[in-house]
C-alpha positions, -999 to 999 in steps of 0.1 A, spaced: -197 -4 624 -228 -5 603 -236 -7 566 -265 14 557 -283 7 523 -308 34 512 -331 30 483 -344 64 472 -361 81 442 -335 92 416 -344 128 416 -336 131 453 -300 120 448 -285 155 449 -304 164 480 -294 133 499 -258 134 488 -256 169 502 -274 159 534 -249 129 539 -219 154 533 -236 178 559 -239 150 585 -200 146 582 -199 112 563 -170 111 540 -179 84 514 -209 67 496 -215 45 469 -245 50 445 -259 25 420 -289 29 396 -313 0 402 -349 -9 395 -375 -23 419 -409 -19 434 -426 -22 467 -460 -8 477 -458 15 448 -462 -15 424 -452 2 391 -475 20 368 -487 21 331 -473 44 306 -482 54 270 -456 50 243 -465 57 207 -501 52 215 -496 18 230 -501 13 267 -477 -8 286 -470 -18 322 -439 -6 339 -433 -31 368 -399 -22 380 -394 15 387 -360 33 386 -344 39 420 -309 48 434 -292 24 459 -268 42 483 -244 21 503 -226 38 532 -204 23 558 -203 43 591 -193 41 627 -220 30 652 -222 64 667 -230 80 632 -259 58 624 -287 79 639 -275 112 626 -271 97 590 -306 80 591 -322 114 601 -302 132 573 -312 106 546 -349 105 558 -353 142 558 -337 147 524 -354 119 505 -389 125 519 -416 137 494 -445 122 515 -456 100 487 -455 62 482 -422 51 469 -399 74 489 -377 43 497 -363 26 526 -331 24 547 -316 -9 557 -290 -11 585 -268 -41 589 -237 -50 611 -204 -46 594 -178 -70 605 -146 -57 590 -133 -29 566 -99 -27 550 -86 2 531 -67 -13 502 -42 16 496 -28 17 532 -40 -15 548 -58 4 576 -86 -17 592 -121 -12 607 -129 24 618 -95 38 606 -104 26 572 -138 45 571 
């Protein structure tokens, strides 16, 4: 099993969610986060004053999947989140040791 963490632009969330569902993945957790990478923030004008925005709004998706679903899911997220511009995001893939469904006590792949 793997845990995929994807950081995407907020306006791409609906497209990515649909792509995840189309890929046959049942669940995803989404969080609003802030951060920066190569995009490095930008300056904005507010009431005539210019100020630096260092941390940009992003959406963090966390998805637990079976090993055989990883490539299909990465492809779906990559296609749906891509704008071709700096700041499109990243996908991190980590091993997932154990999963337990609280309601039934099912473990590992049965819990996904």
